[in-house]
N, C-alpha and C positions, 0 to 999 in steps of 0.2 A: 497358456493363455493369456491373453493382454489383461492389463489391470485395469480395474473399473476408475481408480481413483489415482491421478498424479498428483505429488506435492512438490512445488517449486518454491524453493529461496534462492536468495541472493548473499553470496557471501563476498564481503571487502575487507579484508585485516579485521576478520570477526571472528577469528576461529573458536574462541571461548562461547561467544553466545552462541554459533551456528552448532555446536557439541551440545550446548545446553538445550536446543529446539529438540537437536535428534535424538537425544535421550528420552524425550516425553512422546516420541510418535511409535506407533506399533509397526515396525521395521520387519518384523518375520512374516506379513500377514501378506499374503500373494494376492489379493488383490489391491494392493496399494504400491506405487513404486514413488520413489523421493529422487528428486533430482536438485541438487545442488550445483549451481553457476557461481563459479569462483572468478568475481571480477577483477582480474588482474592484480593481487594482493602482493604487496610488496614480497614476501615470503612466500614460501612453496605452501599454502597452506590447503591447497588441493590434493596433495599427495598424502599429507597426515589426516584429512578426513577420510579418503579411501581408506585408508590402513585401520583407522578406529573404526569407521563404518563401511564394511567390505558390501554391504547389502544396499547401500545407496550407490547413485549413478552421479559422478562427478565430472562437473566439464570446466575446463580451465580455459579461461580468455585471455589472449596476451594482451588484450585491450580493454579498460573500461568502457564499457558499455553503455554504463547508468542503468537506473531502475526498469527501465521498460526495453532497453536494447540486453539486459541480461536476462529479464524474465522470456522477452522474444525467442532469443537462443535455446531456452528451456521448453518453451511451449515447441520451437521445433524438435527437439530430441524426446517428448513424453509422447505417452499411448494410449492415455488415459480417456474414459467417456467423458470426466469430470476432471476440471483443473483447480487446484487449490494453490494460491499465490500466497506465501506466507513471509512475513519479514522474518530475519535469522533472529532479532532481537524480541521473538516471543517465544511463549512456552503453554503447553497445556498442563494444567495441574489440579489436584484435590485442594481440599480447604486446609488438610495438617502439610503440605508442601509438595513441592515438583515431584511426580512419582511418573515413570516409564509405564505406560499404557500397552497393554498387551492387546486391547479389546479396539478393533477396527470401528465396529459401530457404533458404540459408544462416544466415541469421539468425534465421527464425520457423518454419521446415518442421519442425523437430525438437518443437516446441510442438503444432502442429498434428496432426502424426502422431500423439503423443501422446494427444491429446483423440480421433481417430479410431480408436484401437484397441480402444475400446470404448464401449458406449453409457451404461455407469455411471460414465466418467468424465465431469465439467462441469467442472472446472477444473483449469489445472497453473500450475505458475510452475518459472522456471528456478533454475539456479544464482545466488545472488547473492552477488558478491564486491566488497570495500570497493574504491574507486577511489582508495586511497593506498599509499603504503609496497610491500609486495610481493603488495600486493591479497588480505588475508586473506579467509577464508570469513565471510560475515555472515550465509546462510541456504542449509542444505541440508535442507530442509522443519522441522516442529516437532514435539515431544512434546506430550503431551494436556496440558491445564490443569489443576492439582489445584484439587479442587472446593470446598477449604476456603481453602487459599490465592491461589487463581487465579495461581498461578505455572507456568510452564513454559518452557523454552529450545528457543534456536534452535539446531538441529543444527549442528554444525561451527564455532560463533560464534567468531572469532577465530584459528581453526586456519591455518596454511600450506595452502594447495591442493595436495595431492600426490597427489591420485587416488583418496583415500579414501574420498571420496561422489559417486563416478562412477555408482553403480546407481539407476535410478529407483524411486521407490517412494511408495506412499500416504502422505499426511500430513494430518492433522486440520484444517490452517489454512492456507489460504493467505498469502502476504506482500504487504502492501499496494504496496510499492516494485515489484513486477511480478508480474503476475496476468494469464492469458489464459483465456475463459472462452466456453463457447458461448452464442450468442444464445437457442437454446432455454430453455436454465437459467434465464435470466434472466427468459425470459418464463413459467416455472412456479414458481421461487422468488420474484423480488419484485427491485425494486431495490434498490440498497443501501441500508441504513436510515440516515435523515439526524439522526437524534437526538443522534448522537455528536458532530458537526460536525469534530471532530480526536481521531485514533487510538482503536483497538479495533472500526472499522465494518468493518474487513477480517473482523477474528475473528466478529462477528456475521453479516455477510454469509454465511462459510464455514459457520457453523451452520445458517442459512436455506438454502444449498444442498446441505448434507448431509441435513437433513431432508426435502428434497425428493426425496431417493434417488439422490443423486450421489456420486461420490468425489470427492477432490482429490489431484493429484499432484504430484509434484518430479520434474523430469526435468533433469538435468546436462547433457544434449547441449548445452543453449544456455545461455550466461552473459550475465550483466549487471553492470555495474559501478555501485556506489552511493557518492554523496558524503555520504549522511546527514546529515538534519537541516540542512539550510542554510536552510532556511524560517524556523524554532522555535528553532533553538540546542538544545545539547545539555542545559543546567542553565538554562532559562528558566523564568519565571513561567508563561508560556502553557503550555508542556510539562509541568508541575507539576501546575496545575490541572486538565488535561483527561483526564490519566494516572490521577489520584486520582478525579476525578467518575466517567468511565466505566469506569474496573475497576469499581466498585459499580453504573453502571447497566446492565452487561454480567453480573452476578451475576443482578440482579435479573429481565433478560428471558430468561435461558437455562437458572436452574437451578430444580429443586422446592422448595417453601416450606419444607421443614424444613431442608435443607441453604441454602438463600439466606439464611435468617434468621440461622445459624450464622456463613456467610461475611461478611454483613455485618458483625455484631458482631465478627469478626477484624480486617475491613479498617479499620475505625474505630477500635475500641478498642485496636487492638495496632499495625497497620500505620500508619496516618495519625499516630497518639498519637507512634510512633515517629519518623516523618518528622519531624514538628513539632519535637519536642527537638532532633532532630540538626541540622535546619538553625540551629535558635536559638545552638547550641553553634559551628557553624561560621561564625556572624555572617552568615547569609542569611536575614534577615527576610522578605525578598521571596518565599522559597520558602516560608516557614512560612507567611506569610499565604496564598499561592494554595492550599498544601494545606488549610486550615480553610476557604476559600471553596469549595474544591472538595467537599468534605464536605457544607457548608452548602446548596448549591444542589442538589446531590443529595437531600438529606432534604427540602428545600423543595417541589421538584419531582415 
């Protein structure tokens, strides 16, 4: 019997996080298949995951394919009608601590029901809360990106969860930390764009899904907890480089020509220039260099 739901997560030197996630999933449920793509971790973490979780399908890539490439590898190996893409640094938990859930329905059924409530709905995200302190909200949907500044905000970010965002609604973009998509949507919209490698690919994919005629929804009946940026660090040169380059790339791929030119000038002439100056003042030449490389590689390519 083919599984109803395929859960796909990427592991890159994150064995502990990945195992903590897997421990909170109902692995014994036959309606579920779990796929871990090991994105060329330095050590053989794929074998360790296989040994500890024999119910899980583990795919070892000898090359780091990035976020989109790793997920696409998982898509090609999956069989579910629905695909749930989830960061390895997330967990499902109850109020009194992380627990292993044996109930498939309680964890994922709200997302599936939202997808099935309309043929127009192609993707859905749960409420995402941070996995620290009092678990403030990280995501309750997104606002649209400004066409010139390329800025938007995550609704509810940093707020205590008092139930103020407990109503489902449409959102322009899915969140890469946790999103469920119908297989038919991927067949129509295409796989995740691999040109980004890290950051912005879920925003671009959201645009592809919407251009294919589907809506994206936020469903608060499902909650997941996110440790956030365990793999890249909050202020790392790697993150700074890809945010700088990929913001420009996203603009190029998704905006019409006149707006695209204005936005490119703004992002390079004002945003990048300001960031470089700020990093030098803060004595972070590594971040200034990463910003310059991001702009250079975008222009070069």
